[in-house]
Every structure is written in C-alpha cells, then in structure tokens.
Residue frames as qw, qx, qy, qz and C-alpha x, y, z in Angstrom:
[[0.361, 0.406, -0.502, 0.672, -53.21, 50.09, 18.40],
 [0.626, -0.647, -0.435, 0.013, -53.63, 49.71, 22.13],
 [0.137, 0.625, -0.354, 0.682, -52.45, 52.33, 24.64],
 [0.714, -0.477, -0.488, 0.160, -51.78, 51.32, 28.24],
 [0.012, 0.708, -0.296, 0.641, -51.13, 53.89, 30.96],
 [0.754, -0.339, -0.519, 0.217, -49.79, 52.64, 34.28],
 [0.358, -0.915, 0.120, -0.141, -49.03, 54.40, 37.55],
 [0.579, 0.478, -0.544, 0.374, -45.34, 54.44, 38.31],
 [0.731, -0.454, -0.407, 0.307, -43.80, 53.42, 41.60],
 [0.246, -0.964, 0.052, 0.091, -42.46, 56.17, 43.91],
 [0.396, -0.680, 0.487, 0.380, -39.00, 57.25, 42.80],
 [0.651, 0.196, 0.641, 0.357, -39.32, 55.51, 39.43],
 [0.021, -0.357, 0.325, 0.875, -38.57, 57.54, 36.31],
 [0.673, 0.521, 0.208, -0.483, -41.32, 58.13, 33.71],
 [0.181, -0.307, 0.793, 0.495, -40.77, 55.96, 30.65],
 [0.731, 0.402, 0.006, -0.551, -42.54, 54.91, 27.48],
 [0.433, -0.161, 0.856, 0.233, -42.31, 51.45, 25.94],
 [0.619, 0.451, -0.198, -0.612, -43.27, 50.99, 22.31],
 [0.505, -0.080, 0.856, 0.082, -43.95, 47.41, 21.28],
 [0.612, 0.588, -0.032, -0.528, -44.54, 47.06, 17.55],
 [0.895, 0.183, 0.372, 0.166, -43.99, 44.67, 14.67],
 [0.604, 0.299, 0.204, 0.710, -42.25, 47.36, 12.62],
 [0.172, -0.563, -0.143, 0.796, -41.26, 50.98, 13.02],
 [0.364, 0.633, 0.536, 0.423, -43.16, 53.29, 10.63],
 [0.204, 0.434, 0.046, 0.876, -43.29, 57.02, 9.91],
 [0.481, -0.701, -0.241, -0.468, -46.15, 57.60, 12.37],
 [0.814, -0.499, -0.190, 0.230, -44.21, 56.02, 15.24],
 [0.612, 0.097, -0.042, 0.784, -40.99, 57.84, 14.32],
 [0.033, -0.591, -0.127, -0.796, -42.86, 61.15, 14.29],
 [0.662, -0.674, -0.244, -0.218, -44.49, 60.35, 17.64],
 [0.807, -0.296, -0.157, 0.487, -41.11, 59.55, 19.19],
 [0.409, 0.280, 0.031, 0.868, -39.52, 62.71, 17.79],
 [0.270, -0.681, -0.208, -0.648, -42.44, 64.83, 19.01],
 [0.760, -0.602, -0.241, 0.038, -42.16, 63.33, 22.50],
 [0.712, -0.116, -0.094, 0.686, -38.44, 64.07, 22.63],
 [0.216, 0.404, 0.129, 0.879, -38.97, 67.63, 21.42],
 [0.385, -0.757, -0.425, -0.312, -41.79, 68.38, 23.84],
 [0.631, -0.708, -0.123, 0.291, -39.29, 68.99, 26.64],
 [0.638, 0.008, 0.171, 0.750, -36.55, 70.50, 24.48],
 [0.078, 0.964, 0.164, -0.196, -36.10, 74.26, 24.35],
 [0.677, 0.387, 0.063, 0.622, -33.63, 76.29, 22.31],
 [0.345, -0.647, -0.128, 0.668, -31.58, 79.20, 23.57],
 [0.409, 0.726, 0.314, 0.455, -32.14, 82.29, 21.42],
 [0.440, -0.389, -0.132, 0.799, -29.96, 85.38, 21.85],
 [0.172, 0.758, 0.374, 0.507, -31.33, 88.86, 21.23],
 [0.099, -0.856, 0.096, -0.497, -29.99, 92.18, 22.55],
 [0.137, 0.485, -0.718, 0.481, -27.57, 90.34, 24.85],
 [0.624, -0.186, 0.500, -0.571, -30.37, 88.39, 26.52],
 [0.134, 0.088, -0.967, -0.198, -30.90, 84.65, 26.28],
 [0.673, 0.020, 0.160, -0.722, -34.49, 83.50, 25.79],
 [0.298, -0.036, 0.953, 0.028, -35.59, 79.87, 25.95],
 [0.517, 0.279, -0.249, -0.770, -37.76, 79.14, 22.92],
 [0.719, 0.128, 0.651, -0.206, -40.15, 76.25, 22.35],
 [0.247, -0.126, 0.741, 0.611, -39.40, 74.67, 18.94],
 [0.235, 0.592, 0.763, 0.106, -43.10, 74.75, 18.03],
 [0.044, 0.900, 0.200, -0.385, -42.87, 78.57, 18.00],
 [0.270, -0.495, 0.507, 0.652, -40.05, 78.58, 15.45],
 [0.674, 0.637, 0.075, -0.367, -40.98, 79.30, 11.84],
 [0.865, 0.434, -0.117, 0.223, -37.54, 78.63, 10.37],
 [0.606, -0.597, 0.238, 0.470, -33.80, 78.67, 10.93],
 [0.609, 0.781, 0.000, 0.141, -31.49, 80.52, 8.57],
 [0.725, -0.315, 0.129, 0.599, -27.72, 80.55, 8.19],
 [0.319, 0.920, 0.069, 0.215, -26.31, 83.97, 7.27],
 [0.230, 0.792, -0.419, 0.380, -22.60, 84.94, 7.31],
 [0.487, 0.163, -0.779, 0.359, -21.53, 82.02, 9.54],
 [0.256, -0.050, 0.585, -0.768, -24.30, 82.75, 12.05],
 [0.197, -0.344, -0.879, -0.266, -27.59, 80.91, 12.52],
 [0.290, -0.069, 0.223, -0.928, -30.81, 82.75, 13.30],
 [0.001, 0.383, 0.924, -0.012, -34.16, 81.38, 14.36],
 [0.213, -0.169, -0.211, -0.939, -37.29, 83.18, 13.26],
 [0.086, 0.392, 0.831, -0.385, -40.45, 83.21, 15.36],
 [0.218, 0.770, 0.596, 0.061, -43.74, 84.94, 14.57],
 [0.097, 0.987, 0.071, 0.109, -42.34, 88.43, 15.18],
 [0.367, -0.834, 0.398, 0.107, -38.88, 88.05, 16.72],
 [0.795, 0.469, -0.350, 0.162, -35.52, 86.92, 15.37],
 [0.640, -0.694, 0.329, 0.015, -32.91, 85.35, 17.64],
 [0.415, 0.602, -0.682, -0.001, -29.38, 84.13, 17.08],
 [0.937, -0.308, 0.128, -0.101, -28.53, 80.59, 18.11],
 [0.192, -0.703, 0.669, 0.148, -25.10, 79.09, 18.64],
 [0.773, 0.090, 0.628, 0.017, -26.16, 75.85, 16.95],
 [0.009, -0.324, 0.654, 0.683, -25.04, 75.07, 13.40],
 [0.686, 0.205, -0.178, -0.676, -27.61, 74.25, 10.71],
 [0.588, 0.179, -0.780, -0.115, -26.33, 70.67, 10.40],
 [0.056, 0.013, -0.830, 0.555, -26.79, 70.20, 14.19],
 [0.493, 0.188, 0.273, -0.805, -30.35, 71.53, 13.98],
 [0.672, 0.246, -0.489, -0.498, -31.09, 69.31, 10.99],
 [0.428, 0.112, -0.884, 0.149, -29.84, 66.25, 12.91],
 [0.092, 0.061, 0.700, -0.706, -31.64, 67.16, 16.16],
 [0.505, 0.325, 0.275, -0.750, -34.93, 67.76, 14.35],
 [0.293, 0.142, -0.811, -0.485, -34.97, 64.96, 11.78],
 [0.263, -0.339, -0.899, -0.090, -38.26, 63.06, 11.72],
 [0.000, 0.540, 0.510, -0.669, -40.07, 66.15, 13.03],
 [0.368, 0.833, 0.403, -0.095, -41.99, 68.95, 11.33],
 [0.053, -0.845, 0.324, 0.421, -38.69, 70.65, 10.42],
 [0.852, 0.255, 0.350, 0.296, -36.94, 69.97, 7.13],
 [0.357, -0.368, 0.333, 0.791, -34.09, 71.38, 5.07],
 [0.472, 0.773, 0.362, -0.221, -35.65, 73.79, 2.55],
 [0.535, 0.806, -0.182, 0.178, -32.40, 75.07, 1.04],
 [0.681, 0.251, -0.429, 0.538, -28.68, 75.15, 1.75],
 [0.151, 0.261, -0.400, 0.865, -29.22, 77.92, 4.30],
 [0.516, -0.242, 0.118, -0.813, -32.78, 77.31, 5.62],
 [0.158, -0.168, -0.965, 0.123, -34.52, 74.72, 7.80],
 [0.381, -0.221, -0.174, -0.881, -38.28, 75.25, 7.74],
 [0.275, 0.131, 0.820, -0.484, -41.15, 74.23, 10.06],
 [0.096, -0.240, -0.769, -0.584, -43.92, 72.82, 7.81],
 [0.155, -0.633, -0.725, 0.221, -46.55, 73.58, 10.47],
 [0.089, -0.638, -0.124, 0.755, -45.92, 77.28, 9.87],
 [0.094, -0.006, 0.628, 0.772, -46.63, 77.11, 6.13],
 [0.452, 0.423, 0.347, -0.704, -49.88, 78.80, 5.10],
 [0.792, 0.558, 0.167, -0.185, -49.57, 78.03, 1.38],
 [0.490, -0.351, 0.581, 0.548, -47.07, 76.90, -1.22],
 [0.633, 0.723, 0.115, -0.251, -46.81, 77.75, -4.87],
 [0.827, 0.185, 0.230, 0.479, -44.47, 76.80, -7.69],
 [0.084, -0.869, 0.182, 0.452, -41.73, 79.31, -8.38],
 [0.555, 0.722, -0.369, -0.186, -39.15, 79.46, -11.16],
 [0.361, 0.530, -0.765, 0.058, -36.69, 76.64, -12.05],
 [0.683, -0.140, -0.716, -0.023, -38.54, 73.92, -10.15],
 [0.145, 0.064, -0.615, 0.772, -38.43, 75.77, -6.84],
 [0.296, -0.685, -0.646, -0.159, -41.39, 76.36, -4.57],
 [0.002, 0.404, -0.252, 0.879, -42.30, 79.42, -2.55],
 [0.396, -0.474, -0.763, 0.191, -43.82, 78.96, 0.91],
 [0.201, -0.608, 0.008, -0.768, -45.96, 81.70, 2.41],
 [0.347, -0.107, -0.791, 0.492, -45.76, 81.45, 6.19],
 [0.269, -0.741, -0.615, -0.006, -48.45, 82.37, 8.71],
 [0.339, -0.665, -0.146, 0.649, -46.40, 85.41, 9.78],
 [0.391, 0.881, 0.083, -0.253, -46.49, 86.80, 6.22],
 [0.165, -0.665, 0.624, 0.375, -42.90, 85.95, 5.29],
 [0.896, 0.394, -0.100, -0.180, -42.01, 83.92, 2.22],
 [0.479, -0.532, 0.672, 0.189, -39.30, 81.26, 2.02],
 [0.636, 0.501, -0.470, -0.351, -37.94, 79.68, -1.15],
 [0.835, -0.208, 0.508, -0.033, -37.67, 75.88, -1.20],
 [0.059, 0.559, -0.700, -0.440, -34.84, 74.75, -3.48],
 [0.776, 0.219, -0.357, -0.472, -35.84, 72.23, -6.13],
 [0.464, 0.234, -0.843, 0.143, -33.69, 69.46, -4.61],
 [0.054, 0.020, 0.773, -0.632, -35.72, 69.75, -1.35],
 [0.553, 0.000, -0.160, -0.818, -39.19, 69.93, -2.98],
 [0.658, -0.077, -0.723, -0.198, -39.70, 66.12, -2.80],
 [0.325, -0.124, -0.742, 0.573, -39.09, 66.21, 0.97],
 [0.264, 0.055, 0.200, -0.942, -41.56, 69.10, 1.32],
 [0.645, -0.024, -0.440, -0.624, -44.18, 67.11, -0.58],
 [0.571, -0.087, -0.804, 0.141, -43.52, 64.07, 1.60],
 [0.116, -0.092, -0.593, 0.792, -43.87, 66.14, 4.78],
 [0.408, 0.128, 0.073, -0.901, -47.14, 67.60, 3.49],
 [0.539, 0.191, 0.802, -0.173, -48.45, 64.22, 2.29],
 [0.526, 0.647, -0.090, -0.545, -48.64, 65.33, -1.33],
 [0.888, 0.234, 0.358, 0.167, -48.26, 63.01, -4.32],
 [0.514, -0.259, 0.385, 0.721, -45.33, 63.49, -6.69],
 [0.289, 0.484, 0.584, 0.584, -47.53, 64.71, -9.56],
 [0.146, -0.906, -0.393, 0.060, -48.82, 67.65, -7.50]]
C-alpha cells in the first residue's frame, strides 16, 4: 500500500481519496475511524450537556425508553436511539452485544463463557456486560477469534 500526502491549495477543503482494487475490512475500519475522529456525542447529566469523544465510551444501554452512555466513571443520557447509534457506528469498534447494549470492544479487558451460550465481558472500568449468544459470533469477529474459540 502506498500513502501519498499532498499540500492543498489555499481555500481547498481537506479530502482523502482511496484508490483500491477492492474494499476490505481494513479499509472500511479506516474510513469509519476517520469519520468518527471528528464526531462527538452530546451526553446529558445533571441538566448539563457534555460533548463526549466516542473513544471514551465503554457502552451504550437502553433502559425504559432512554439511552445512556457509560464512560470510565460517568453515565450520561443521550437523545439518540440504539438503532441510530448502531447505524452510525457500524464498521467501528462498537457492536451490538444484546438487545439493549452496544459495546466498545476496545474497552474489554477479558471475556469468558457464561451460561446458555452467552459471554461475559469484563471492562477496564471493572463493570461486566453480558453478550447475548446471537451476538457472540460478531464479538469473535471483532476480536479476530476463530469460531472454535
């Protein structure tokens, strides 16, 4: 792969051109990461709105028709719906872990099998999240694990 960086002309917008024979997972992840690098989420806590970098989010959870985003120590409400978050963050480090949770795989410290084909993820902040059995294959794919593991 060759990378070319050129100076832009005054007044010209920054842009990236990807020229490839076929789009693969590495390129899709790169594109998604580039798009997310400038994207911030509004989190609401105690009546204040805080702009949060997605890389600081451990997981999103839907509870009683509200969606919360969990950071290392703080919890914020967001006005986004889980399906919107799932769509906005597809092909990134986030994935649907259960009907009510979208999890950031970069925040997983360890995983272990749980009951009924589920997995339990221990996060770097000490919390645990259950991954429903129907989403375990996606977790393994995100982590680069073989199916037999």
